[in-house]
C-alpha positions, 0 to 999 in steps of 0.5 A: 175971262174963260175962254171955250172951244167954241170961242176958239173955233168963231174967233176971226181976225181981222185982215190986212195986207201982209199978215199970216197964212189964213189956211193955216191960222185956221188950222192951228185954231181948230187944233187949239179947240179940239185940244181944248175940248179934251182938255176941257173933257179930261178936267170934267172927267177928273172934276168927277174923278174928285168929286165921287173920290172926295164921296168915297173919302167923306163914307170913309171917313164915316166908317173910320170914325164908325170902327174907332168908335167900336174900338173904342166901345169894344175896349172898355167891353173887354177892360169890363170884361176882365175886370169882372173876371178878376172879380169873379175869379177873387169871389171864387178864391175867397169862397174855395179858401173859406170852404178849404178852411172849413173842411180843414176845420172838420177834417181836423175835428174829425180827426180830433175825435177819432183820436179820442175814441182810439184812445178810449178804445186802447183803454178798453182794450187795456181794461178788457184786458186785464178783467180776462188776464184776471179771469183767465188765471181766476179760471186757472187757480180754480181748475188748478184748485179742482185738480188738487181737490180730486186727489183730497177725500171726497167729502169735501165741498164740490169744485167750482164750476170751470168756464169750458164752452165757448157760449159760456165764454161769450156769454161771459164776454157779451155781459162784459161789454154791456156793463162797460166793460166794469164789474165783471164777475165770476159766473159762480158768483152769480149763481 
């Protein structure tokens, strides 16, 4: 049975001769009723606060669930982003490796071509040097013969023509280049 402060205040006791002092009992009942009112009020306040705290707890539980869900989603997204980044990095590395191999092959081919060209140019230089040396020797011989002929009697053949100007030498060199460094003729043989 729930006793309320009002029940306590309205409570009446039977009278007996030598019973308790009525004023003291009434005062005590008023004090108990007041205390019970305070306790009831406090209980109601605490129940209301408990209800409010339970509501807040439910809100926090929902927020916690949302945060956990968001955290899991974020972790999955982060893992997926890392995986995608790793795949992309691997693809970039493969492409870079292929490109570097192509560049290396192309550079190697160009190097081989340049080496072949250098060898060809060395061959042309040696061939040109041999022909120029031969030409110089021929001209030296012709000069020596011309000098000897100057001391011979006048009825002999005229001396062979010697290249004396830069233009004549340049013309012979150009002919040598246009023929690919082969078949260089003495200028007098052409005339």
